[in-house]
C-alpha positions in Angstrom: 187.4 83.7 -106.0 189.1 85.2 -102.9 188.5 83.1 -99.8 187.6 86.2 -97.8 185.0 87.4 -100.3 181.6 87.7 -98.9 178.3 88.3 -100.7 175.2 90.0 -99.5 173.1 87.2 -101.0 173.8 83.7 -102.4 171.1 82.2 -104.6 171.1 78.4 -104.9 169.7 77.4 -108.3 169.4 79.2 -111.6 165.8 78.4 -112.5 162.9 80.9 -112.8 162.8 81.7 -109.1 166.6 82.1 -108.6 167.2 84.1 -111.8 164.2 86.4 -111.1 165.6 87.1 -107.6 169.1 87.6 -109.0 167.8 90.1 -111.6 166.0 92.3 -109.0 169.0 92.2 -106.6 171.6 93.0 -109.3 169.5 96.0 -110.6 169.4 97.3 -107.0 173.2 97.0 -106.7 173.2 94.2 -104.2 176.3 91.8 -104.3 174.7 88.6 -105.4 175.9 85.3 -106.8 173.8 82.5 -108.3 175.1 79.0 -107.8 174.0 76.5 -110.5 174.9 72.8 -110.3 174.4 72.3 -114.0 177.0 73.0 -116.7 174.9 76.0 -117.6 171.4 77.3 -116.5 168.8 75.1 -118.0 171.0 72.1 -118.5 169.4 70.3 -115.6 166.2 72.3 -115.3 163.0 70.4 -116.3 159.3 71.3 -116.6 156.5 70.2 -118.8 157.2 73.1 -121.1 154.7 75.9 -120.4 156.1 79.2 -119.2 153.6 81.6 -117.6 155.1 85.1 -117.9 153.0 87.6 -116.0 156.1 88.4 -113.8 158.7 88.0 -116.5 156.8 90.6 -118.6 157.3 93.1 -115.8 161.0 92.3 -115.4 161.8 92.2 -119.1 159.1 94.0 -121.1 158.5 92.5 -124.6 160.9 89.7 -123.7 159.5 87.6 -126.5 161.2 89.8 -129.2 164.5 88.4 -128.1 164.0 85.4 -125.8 164.2 81.9 -127.3 160.5 81.1 -126.6 158.8 78.5 -128.8 155.1 79.2 -129.4 152.5 81.4 -127.7 149.6 79.3 -126.6 146.2 80.1 -128.3 144.7 76.6 -127.9 143.9 74.9 -124.6 142.5 71.3 -124.5 141.5 69.3 -121.5 140.7 65.6 -121.9 139.7 62.5 -120.0 141.2 59.3 -121.6 139.6 55.9 -121.4 141.5 52.9 -122.5 140.6 53.4 -126.1 138.7 56.7 -126.2 138.7 60.3 -125.2 136.2 62.9 -123.9 137.6 66.5 -124.3 137.0 70.2 -123.9 138.6 72.6 -126.4 139.1 76.4 -126.2 140.8 78.5 -128.8 140.8 82.2 -129.4 142.7 84.6 -131.7 142.6 87.1 -128.8 145.7 85.3 -127.5 147.5 86.1 -130.7 148.0 89.7 -129.5 150.7 90.9 -127.1 151.2 90.0 -124.3 149.9 86.7 -125.8 148.0 85.7 -122.6 151.4 85.4 -120.8 151.6 81.8 -121.9 154.4 80.3 -123.9 155.9 76.9 -124.7 159.6 76.8 -124.0 162.6 74.5 -123.9 164.3 75.2 -120.6 167.8 74.5 -121.9 167.4 77.4 -124.3 165.3 79.8 -122.3 167.0 79.5 -118.9 170.4 80.1 -120.6 169.1 83.3 -122.2 167.4 84.5 -119.0 170.7 84.0 -117.1 172.5 86.1 -119.7 170.1 89.0 -118.9 170.7 88.5 -115.2 174.5 88.5 -115.6 174.3 91.6 -117.8 172.4 93.3 -114.9 175.4 92.6 -112.6 174.8 89.3 -110.9 177.6 86.7 -110.7 176.6 83.3 -112.1 178.7 80.3 -111.0 177.7 77.2 -113.0 178.9 73.6 -112.2 178.8 74.2 -108.5 176.6 72.1 -106.3 175.7 73.3 -102.8 176.1 70.4 -100.4 175.0 72.1 -97.2 174.4 75.3 -95.3 177.0 76.9 -93.0 175.5 77.7 -89.6 176.8 80.0 -86.9 174.8 80.0 -83.7 171.8 78.7 -85.7 172.0 81.4 -88.3 172.7 80.6 -92.0 175.9 82.5 -92.9 176.9 80.7 -96.1 177.1 77.5 -98.1 179.5 74.6 -98.7 180.0 73.6 -102.3 181.1 70.6 -104.3 183.4 69.8 -105.9 186.2 71.0 -103.7 184.4 71.7 -100.4 184.7 75.5 -100.9 182.9 77.7 -98.4 181.1 80.8 -99.6 179.9 83.4 -97.0 177.0 85.7 -97.2 174.4 87.6 -95.2 171.4 85.7 -96.6 170.8 82.6 -98.8 167.8 82.3 -101.2 167.1 78.7 -101.8 165.8 78.2 -105.4 167.1 74.6 -105.4 164.0 72.9 -106.6 161.6 70.3 -105.3 164.0 68.2 -103.2 165.0 71.2 -101.2 167.6 69.5 -99.1 168.7 72.8 -97.6 165.2 73.5 -96.2 165.2 70.1 -94.7 168.7 70.6 -93.1 167.5 73.6 -91.0 164.0 72.2 -90.3 161.9 74.4 -92.5 160.2 71.4 -93.8 159.9 67.7 -92.9 160.9 64.8 -95.2 158.6 64.8 -98.3 155.4 62.8 -98.1 155.0 60.7 -101.2 151.3 61.7 -101.4 152.4 65.3 -101.9 155.2 64.7 -104.4 154.8 63.9 -108.0 157.3 62.3 -110.4 157.0 63.3 -114.0 158.8 62.1 -117.1 159.0 64.0 -120.3 160.2 63.4 -123.9 160.9 65.9 -126.6 159.9 64.5 -130.0 161.2 66.3 -133.1 158.8 66.9 -136.0 158.8 69.4 -138.9 157.2 72.7 -138.1 154.6 72.3 -140.9 153.6 68.9 -139.7 153.0 70.2 -136.2 150.9 73.1 -137.5 148.9 70.8 -139.7 148.2 68.2 -137.0 147.3 70.7 -134.3 145.6 73.2 -136.7 147.9 76.1 -135.9 148.9 79.1 -137.9 152.3 80.8 -137.8 153.6 80.8 -134.2 150.4 79.7 -132.5 150.8 76.9 -130.0 148.6 74.2 -128.3 148.7 73.0 -124.7 146.9 69.8 -124.0 146.3 68.5 -120.4 145.1 64.9 -120.2 143.7 62.9 -117.3 142.4 59.4 -116.6 144.1 56.6 -118.5 146.9 59.0 -119.5 148.4 57.9 -116.2 146.4 54.7 -115.7 143.7 56.4 -113.6 146.1 57.6 -110.9 146.2 61.1 -109.4 148.2 62.8 -112.1 148.0 63.7 -115.8 149.6 63.6 -119.2 150.5 66.6 -121.4 151.3 67.4 -125.0 152.7 70.9 -125.8 153.8 72.2 -129.2 157.2 73.8 -129.7 158.4 75.3 -133.0 159.7 72.0 -134.4 159.1 69.5 -131.6 156.5 68.3 -129.1 157.0 68.1 -125.4 155.0 65.0 -124.2 155.0 63.5 -120.8 153.1 62.1 -117.8 153.3 62.7 -114.0 151.6 61.2 -111.0 152.1 61.2 -107.2 154.9 59.0 -106.0 152.4 57.4 -103.6 150.1 56.3 -106.5 153.0 55.2 -108.6 154.2 52.9 -105.8 150.7 51.8 -104.8 149.9 50.6 -108.3 153.5 49.3 -109.0 153.9 51.6 -112.0 157.1 52.6 -113.7 156.9 56.2 -115.0 158.8 55.3 -118.2 156.3 52.5 -118.9 153.4 54.8 -118.3 154.8 57.3 -120.8 155.3 54.6 -123.4 151.7 53.4 -123.0 150.5 57.0 -123.2 152.3 57.5 -126.5 150.5 54.4 -127.9 147.0 55.6 -127.1 144.8 56.1 -130.2 144.4 59.8 -129.3 148.1 60.4 -129.0 149.9 58.1 -131.4 148.8 59.9 -134.6 150.2 63.2 -133.3 153.7 61.9 -132.7 153.9 59.5 -135.7 157.1 59.8 -137.5 158.8 61.9 -134.8 162.3 61.6 -133.6 163.1 61.4 -129.9 165.4 64.3 -129.0 165.4 64.5 -125.2 164.3 62.5 -122.2 164.1 63.9 -118.6 162.5 63.3 -115.2 161.4 65.8 -112.6 160.0 65.9 -109.1 157.0 68.3 -108.5 155.8 69.4 -105.0 152.0 69.1 -105.1 151.0 69.4 -101.4 149.6 72.8 -102.0 148.6 75.4 -99.4 148.0 72.9 -96.6 151.6 71.6 -96.8 153.7 74.6 -97.4 156.9 74.8 -95.4 158.1 77.6 -93.2 159.5 80.1 -95.6 162.2 81.8 -93.6 164.7 81.3 -90.9 167.7 83.4 -89.8 169.6 84.0 -93.0 167.6 81.8 -95.3 164.4 82.1 -97.6 162.7 79.5 -99.8 161.4 80.2 -103.2 159.7 78.4 -106.1 159.6 74.6 -105.9 161.8 74.6 -102.8 158.9 76.4 -101.1 156.3 74.1 -102.6 154.8 77.0 -104.7 153.0 75.0 -107.4 149.4 75.3 -108.3 148.5 71.6 -108.9 145.0 72.3 -110.0 143.9 72.1 -113.6 145.9 75.4 -114.1 149.2 73.5 -113.6 151.0 76.8 -112.8 154.5 76.9 -111.4 156.8 79.2 -113.3 154.9 82.4 -112.6 154.6 81.5 -108.9 158.4 80.8 -108.9 159.2 84.1 -110.5 156.9 86.0 -108.2 158.5 84.4 -105.1 161.9 85.2 -106.4 161.0 88.9 -106.9 159.4 89.1 -103.5 162.4 87.4 -101.8 164.8 89.8 -103.5 162.7 92.8 -102.4 162.9 91.4 -98.8 166.7 91.1 -99.1 167.0 94.7 -100.2 164.9 95.8 -97.2 167.0 93.7 -94.8 170.2 95.1 -96.3 169.0 98.6 -95.6 168.4 97.7 -92.0 171.5 95.5 -91.8 169.3 92.8 -90.2 168.9 89.3 -91.9 167.2 87.6 -88.9 164.1 85.5 -89.3 162.1 88.4 -87.8 163.5 90.8 -90.5 162.8 88.3 -93.3 159.3 87.7 -92.1 158.0 90.3 -94.5 158.7 87.8 -97.3 155.9 85.3 -96.3 153.6 88.3 -95.7 154.3 89.6 -99.2 153.5 86.1 -100.5 150.2 86.1 -98.6 149.3 89.4 -100.2 150.1 88.2 -103.7 148.3 85.9 -106.1 150.7 83.2 -105.2 149.3 82.2 -101.8 145.8 83.4 -102.7 145.7 80.9 -105.6 147.2 78.1 -103.5 144.6 78.8 -100.7 141.7 78.7 -103.3 142.8 75.2 -104.5 144.0 73.8 -101.2 141.5 71.0 -101.2 142.1 69.6 -104.7 144.9 67.2 -103.8 143.0 65.8 -100.9 139.9 65.4 -103.0 141.5 63.3 -105.7 143.5 61.2 -103.1 140.2 60.5 -101.3 138.2 59.8 -104.4 140.4 57.8 -106.7 137.4 56.5 -108.7 136.9 60.0 -110.3 140.0 59.6 -112.5 140.1 55.8 -112.5 136.5 54.9 -113.5 134.7 58.0 -114.9 136.7 58.2 -118.2 135.9 54.6 -119.2 132.2 54.9 -118.2 131.8 58.3 -120.0 133.4 57.1 -123.3 131.4 53.9 -123.1 128.1 55.7 -122.7 128.9 58.2 -125.5 129.9 55.3 -127.7 126.5 53.6 -127.2 124.7 56.9 -127.7 126.4 57.7 -131.0 126.4 54.1 -132.4 124.4 54.0 -135.6 121.9 51.2 -135.8 118.3 50.4 -136.5 117.3 50.9 -132.9 114.9 53.8 -132.4 116.7 56.8 -130.9 114.2 56.8 -128.0 115.3 53.2 -127.2 118.9 54.1 -127.4 118.5 57.0 -125.0 116.6 54.7 -122.5 119.4 52.1 -122.7 122.1 54.7 -122.2 120.2 56.2 -119.2 119.7 52.8 -117.7 123.4 52.0 -118.1 124.4 55.3 -116.5 122.2 54.6 -113.5 123.7 51.1 -113.2 127.3 52.1 -113.5 127.3 55.5 -111.8 123.9 56.6 -110.6 122.4 60.0 -110.4 122.9 60.3 -106.6 126.6 59.3 -106.8 127.2 61.7 -109.7 125.6 64.6 -107.8 127.7 63.7 -104.7 130.9 63.6 -106.7 130.1 66.9 -108.5 129.3 68.6 -105.2 132.5 67.4 -103.5 134.5 68.5 -106.6 132.8 71.8 -106.6 133.8 72.4 -103.0 137.4 71.4 -103.7 137.6 73.9 -106.5 135.8 76.7 -104.8 
C-alpha cells in the first residue's frame, strides 16, 4: 500500500456493523477500507449465535439462498431455572417457515462473517485482515487516520467508522465514552457442541431446517443478572451463559465454571448428551442501554454497533440488527459528508439523528429501565425460580391429600415465601421497566 494513499473512509472491524457500512459505501463508489484484526472476518467475532436480518435482507435480498446460515428459528423458549427444575414458556409457529423466515437465523460467525465480507469485497471495498488498529491519528483534535499493528503503519482518511466491538478503545481515546462500568458490561462464554443433525432435530422436535432458540434465566447463571442460551445449528448446538461483570465479581463467579454447571442442569444435560466440544469463546457485551449510550460522533469519527453500545439487552437480546442498521446509517452519513466535503462533528451529527429516528434508539429507549430494574431487584432472578418450581412441585405431587388441601397448603406457602403484596409490587415495577 502506498504511503501517500488516502481513503475517504476507514472502518475498524469486520463484524455486522463494519461490513454493512462497507457494503453501502462501496456501492456508492466511496473509497473505503475495512481493517480486521483477525486472520479473516469472523475468526475473532463472537456472539451467542442468533442473527437478526431485517437490515441484511434489504442489503442482500434472499441472502439465505447463498449465505452459510444454519437454521431459521421457528421455536422460541424462555425459561426460569431453579437448582433442579424449570418453569418455561414456549412459542412455535409454522408461519416462520416462510420467507423471510421472521428475519431470525442461527449462524456460526466464522462462516457467516467470512461470506458477508466476500460480498462486500465484490462490491468494491478493500478488506485488510490481520491488522489491528492501535490508536487514532489526530490533527488539531480531528481524527485523520489510524495507526496499525504490526509495523506501526499509518493510514490516512477523511473519516473513521469504529465498528471495533464492545471494548471500543478508540472511542475512549477521544473521550466519546468513559471507562466501562462493570454494571453495564456483561461477559459471556460460549461453547459449540457437535451433534448429528438427526439427533438435534429429534431432541428439539424440529423438521428440516427449522431451528430453536432458548433463553434461560435464574440458576442458569446462579441467579445473577444475566442468562443462558441454547441455539440449534445444523449439526451443532451453541450453548453459553453471560452475566454482568459486576455480578460475576460480586459473587466470585468464574464464567467457565458457571457454564459447566449450566451444562449439568437436569434440563440441559440431556440435550447435549454425547456431543463433542468443537469451539470455545468469550465475549464482552455492552448492556448499559439507552441511559448509558456514548456520544456517537466527533470530528472525523463515528461509532457503530457494540462500540456505540447498541445492544437491546431486554428479553429480545437483539444486537446484530441494531449493528447492521447503525452501519448503514453511518455509511449514508459519510456519503452526505463526502458530497459536502465536510467531515466535522457538525456535519456528522446527522448520524445520531438518523439513529434517533430508527428502530434502534426507539427500542433502546423503550427498554432503558430494564438494566436498572434487575440490578436494583436481584431477588427476582435469584429467588423466584426456586420458589416457583417448589410451589409447582407441591401442587402437582400426587398423594392421598384432597386437592383442596393441597391448594390451601400451596397458597399458604406462597404467602409465606413471597406474599401477594410483594408479588404485585414486583410485577408492577417490572411492568414499568418493560413499558
